[in-house]
C-alpha positions in Angstrom: 14.3 -48.4 2.7 14.1 -46.4 5.9 17.2 -44.4 5.0 15.6 -43.4 1.6 12.4 -42.3 3.4 14.4 -40.2 5.8 16.4 -38.6 3.0 13.1 -37.7 1.2 11.7 -36.2 4.4 14.9 -34.1 4.9 14.7 -32.9 1.3 11.0 -31.9 1.8 11.9 -30.0 5.0 14.6 -28.1 3.1 12.3 -27.3 0.3 9.7 -26.1 2.8 12.2 -23.9 4.6 13.4 -22.3 1.3 9.8 -21.7 0.2 9.0 -20.0 3.6 12.1 -17.8 3.4 11.3 -16.7 -0.2 7.6 -15.9 0.8 8.9 -13.9 3.8 11.2 -11.8 1.6 8.4 -11.1 -0.9 5.8 -10.2 1.8 4.3 -6.8 1.2 3.8 -6.4 5.0 7.6 -6.7 5.5 8.3 -4.2 2.7 5.8 -1.7 4.2 7.5 -2.0 7.6 10.9 -1.4 6.1 9.7 1.6 4.1 8.0 3.0 7.2 11.2 2.6 9.2 13.3 4.2 6.5 10.7 6.9 5.9 10.4 6.0 2.2 7.4 5.8 -0.1 6.0 2.3 -0.7 2.6 1.5 -2.3 0.9 -1.9 -2.0 -2.0 -2.3 -4.3 -3.6 -4.9 -6.4 -4.7 -2.9 -9.4 -6.6 -5.7 -10.9 -8.7 -6.2 -7.8 -10.9 -3.2 -7.1 -12.3 -4.7 -3.9 -8.9 -4.6 -2.2 -7.9 -1.4 -0.4 -4.7 0.2 -1.3 -2.1 0.8 1.4 1.0 3.0 1.3 3.5 4.6 3.6 5.3 7.9 3.1 7.7 9.6 5.5 6.9 7.1 8.3 3.1 7.6 8.0 0.8 4.7 7.0 -2.2 5.5 4.8 -5.1 3.3 3.6 -7.3 4.1 0.6 -10.7 2.6 -0.3 -11.3 2.3 -4.0 -14.7 2.8 -5.6 -15.5 1.8 -9.1 -17.6 4.0 -11.4 -18.1 4.8 -15.0 -15.3 6.7 -16.7 -15.7 7.5 -20.4 -16.6 4.2 -21.9 -15.5 1.7 -19.2 -15.7 1.0 -15.6 -12.7 2.4 -13.7 -11.7 3.4 -10.2 -13.3 6.8 -9.9 -13.0 7.6 -6.2 -10.4 6.9 -3.7 -11.0 7.8 0.0 -7.7 8.0 1.9 -7.4 7.8 5.7 -4.5 7.7 8.0 -3.9 4.8 10.3 -2.5 6.8 13.2 -3.0 10.6 13.1 0.1 11.2 15.3 2.3 9.9 12.5 1.2 12.9 10.4 3.8 15.0 12.2 6.0 16.6 9.5 3.7 15.9 6.5 3.3 19.0 4.4 0.8 19.9 1.7 3.5 19.3 -0.9 3.8 15.8 0.4 0.1 15.2 0.0 0.3 16.6 -3.6 3.1 14.1 -4.3 0.9 11.3 -3.0 -2.0 12.4 -5.1 0.2 12.4 -8.2 1.5 8.9 -7.5 -2.1 7.7 -7.2 -3.3 9.5 -10.3 -0.5 7.8 -12.3 -2.1 4.5 -11.4 -5.7 5.6 -11.5 -6.1 8.5 -13.9 -9.9 8.8 -13.6 -9.9 8.8 -9.8 -11.0 11.7 -7.6 -9.0 11.5 -4.4 -10.7 12.5 -1.2 -8.7 12.9 2.0 -10.5 12.1 5.2 -10.1 13.9 8.6 -7.6 15.2 9.8 -5.8 15.3 6.5 -8.6 17.2 4.8 -8.0 20.1 7.1 -4.5 20.6 5.7 -5.6 20.3 2.1 -8.4 22.7 2.4 -6.6 25.5 4.3 -5.3 28.3 2.2 -1.6 28.8 1.6 -0.4 31.9 3.5 
């Protein structure tokens, strides 16, 4: 009887280890860290939950966007997104074309949204092209 109980405990420990490993691989935090290190684009967002902020990385820079719900045509949709940067030093190398790329990616997911960039990104968007 004791041997059977011990085998069940070992089986449960193995199941717990496998579950923990799978959850680690699926973790959005880990995926964002990897995309930031590789300087790739990665967007983490729960589109069904308008209360959760969206977070994304691009070219090694981490951004966070606050979503606001409003009326669009005949339904309630995300109508405003305010984007800030986590660390303004990471903006080194980000161009206006990169910001337009990010806006297009967000507009694909939220077609009724007006995207507002917060300081210091707004300075780059508002300056005229020479």
